[in-house]
C-alpha positions, 0 to 999 in steps of 0.5 A: 373631678365628677362623682357620680351616684351609683344607677344600681347596687353590686350585684343588683339582679335589676338594670335600669337598661334605659340610662345608659346610653344616657349615662354615655353621653353625659359622662363620656360625650359618645351619642353610642356604643361601640359593638358589644362593649353595652353586652360588657357592660350590661353584664358587669352592671347586673354582677356577673364578671366577664371577658371582652374580646375586641380588637385594637383600637375599639373601644375596651378601655370604655367598658370599664371606665363606664360601669367604674362611675356605676359601681358603688367602690373602687375600680381596681385595673391590672395594667402591663405599661405604664405608658397605656396608665398615663393615657388613659388616664389622660384620657379620664381626665379630659371627661372628668372621671378621678382616676389615679395610678400609683406607680414607680414615677410618684413622689412619696407626697403624691402616693399618700394623697392617692391612697387618702382620695382613696379612702374619701371615696374622690377617686375611683378608679387605681391603674397600677402594675401586676407587680405592685401586689408584691408590694407589702404598704401598697397590699396592706392598703387594698385591705383597707377600702372595699373594690368592686371591680377588677379589672385586666387589661392585656389578659391575654399576659395569663395564658401560658397559651398566649405570646405575652405571658407574665408568670405573675399574672396567674396569682391575679385570680388569688386576687380577688380572693386575698382582697375581696373583690367581687368582680372581674373584668378582662379585656385583650386584643389577641386571643386565639381559641386556646387563650380565651378557653384558658382565660375563662376557665381561670376565671370560671367565667361561662360562655355567655360572659364572654363578649368577642366582637369580628376582628375584620379590619375592612379599612385596613390594606394590608401588604408583604413586600418581599425584599432583599437586607440590601434593597430593604432601605430603598423601599421603606424611604420609598413609602415613607417619603409617600406617605408624610408628602400629603403630610400623613403620620406613621408608625415603623417598626424594628426589632431592636434598639439600635435599628430604631436609631439607625432607622429614623438617621436615614430617615431624617437624611432624606428629609423625614420628619423622624424620631427613635423610641425605644426602651432604653432612652430616658423616660422623659425623652421617651415621653416628650416623643410621644406627645410630640407625635400625638401631637402632630409636630413627629411625623414618624416614628421608629420604634421597637415594640416598646410604643405604641399599646394604649397610643389612642391617636386614631388618625395614624395612616401607615404601619411598615415593620421593617423587620419581621414582627415577633409572631402573628399576634404582635403584627396584629396588636402592631398594625391594628394602631392604624385607621382608628378613624375608620379611614384606610390606613396602610400597612407594609411588611418589607419582608426577608428571612435574615431577621429570623434568628433574631426574632428566635434568639427572644426564645432562646434567651428565655430557657433557662439551662439545665445546669442554671434549674439545677443550681437555683434548685440548690440554692432553695435547698440549702438556704432555706431555714427552717420551712423558710426562703427569702430571696431579692430576684435580681441578685438571684437572676445572676446567681443561676444565670437565669433571665427575670422572665423565665425566673419567674415562670420558674418560681409558678411552675414549683409553686404548682408542684407544690415545692415552694408556696410564696407567702408575702414579700417585704421590703428589707430597707424600711427607712423614715425621717420625723416630720413632727417632733417624736415626742409630738407624735408620741403625746397624739396616741393613747399610753398603751399604742404609745407604747408600742410606737416607742418601740419602733423608735427605740429600735431604729438606728438614726445617721442625723434625719433618715432612720434605719427600722431593725424589725428581727430586733424588735420581734426579738426583744418584744414579739412585736408583728411585722404586719402590726409595725407597717400598718402603725407606720403607715398610718404616720406617713398618712398622717404626714407625721413621717415621711417614709421611704422601702426599698429591696423587695424581699419574696419568702417561701414557705419550702416543702423541704421534702421534696428537695432532700435528696441530689436523685429529687432534685435532678429529676425536678430539673428534668422535669422542669427543663422539658417544660421550658423544651416545650416552650420553646419549641411552642414559640418557634414553631409560632414563628414559623407559623408567621412566616408561612402567614408572610407566604400565604397565597390565600387572602391575607385578612381573613386568614388574620381573622380565623386565627384570633377565631374570627370565622365572620371575615370575607373570604378574599378581603379584596385589600391585600397583597395577596387579593391583588395577586402579589405573594411573598417569597421571601429571600435569606441571604447565603452567609459563609460557613461558620469558622473553624474550630480554632477561629471559635476557641479565639473568640471565646478565650477571653470570654473564659479567662473573665470566668476562670479569675472570678472563679466561676463555675464552667461556661455550658456550651449553650452559654458560648453559644448564647455570648455568641450570638449576643445574648444579653444573659445575667451573668454577662452583664455582671462579666461586662462581656460586649467589650469581647470582640466575640460576643454578636460575632455571630449574631447574624446567624441562627442560635442554633447552628452557632450551638451546634458548631460548638457541639463539633468544637468540643466533641 
């Protein structure tokens, strides 16, 4: 891999701007910067942090890739998707730039090699997910290497006003402090005015540190086609065959995994070279299909939102939304994958209101019930020992019947309320095996370290080859601090003297027990948290109503989309959208029969209630029963294997609120 000498010392106020274009040509083979790139790069290389808001496909990634080659130490990139990391790593490798990721797809030996290369300064860019920071071995490693720049890709995830809010992103400002990282670069394509203010506030960015380019894309032709559900397949096949006849490639977006399979089969039957792509597929299959699409061996991908982030294919000529997208933000990201080469490309939405309930159900499923929140607070209160609470997220999710994302959000909110404070996370299980003989290892160290390592070895229970370390016994007998023990094991592993395996992440919180002392206090907290989630729920439902209103606009679609993202420079009429062509969409909804009478609903719920009773679980709330009938997947449902019951998803075509109202009448 090529290495480059940094052009400036970090934080220097003097910047050799004349060299920037030369370096761009030498390192990336590009003659010119795209709009906004040079301004962001100059901000970073002059020692400041920055926020870059560029449209999808307009070169945000180059900002950190370029800076990483000039800064003296590691550039650490937080990226939300493994596929996104792999695509960017492939691009960097093609330019001879040393970059790597640490992720779940790597073997133990590969991870160790990445760490060695970073320590030796052979690797300049490291990409990780935000969840990697929960890994105590990873945090131990970060403390041992100097870092010049922290890059946050898809930075809108840090904002509770954003469409993809991820609670773990709220902790990123703390990471800068914990690992002494002097600068931050935030990157996003979808930031409304409110989200932009939120991001800037969390990272203390001044207005001059925010670089926002125009959102408007003159080469995208936007069309909203009002269709009934029965007409949809006919329209889809018509548009797809029109484009593929000219050897064009494109993406068809759907909401659900099974729809991706069904629609891909529909297109194949019509003679189209199409493949489904969704998160339920094996990773190898997804990677293979994605590569075939990149190589033009597959013309059409029918995908859920799992496909597309980081797909750097410039000649996608069409994007069709078979189902309604989740939000205007999602819509803009997805159509933004078309026409990145600047050539005319087409974006069709086959729109009706029949799938609206599916989009809304994602929101309702992520709203924990008050009873579940109360269960969580009760668990924290009863399991806390001397101010310390240890928990494994997956088992807690099932115990409280709260999905993982809202559970993380609850942790963050309780932290903001000073009820809990994250202390650290550790692996419950540490296993290792010797590569070298134990005595050979001990003889490499001085007597003091020999004694310490011997204590570790003596408190390891070996079964044949692998040994399980007992941290508690080791601490009780010798007072050996966990952090020192982990550091020693990491060192032995890095020296290839042992192979180390870890699993079962346990999070440790310090708990303010006084805040959970009384039943009244817990009730008040439950109410506060329920109100918070109810507000979020309303906010998301409003976001969906804005999406519907956008598709039914009687004014220019391109102009309205630009204004939504605070771009006031776009033309008021674009001349290349369906509204500008005089085609205003009025979205229809098929009439559903009335929900059945109480007796029929009770019959559908009976098997579910029976299994709950058999397993001595708490009585199901009306909201949980409604989610069962709507076909929403909840943690407790997975444990009870409810998909086999006739009633699961029986009313999936209906809006959740209507099902809930019907159940309230049944129970009144």
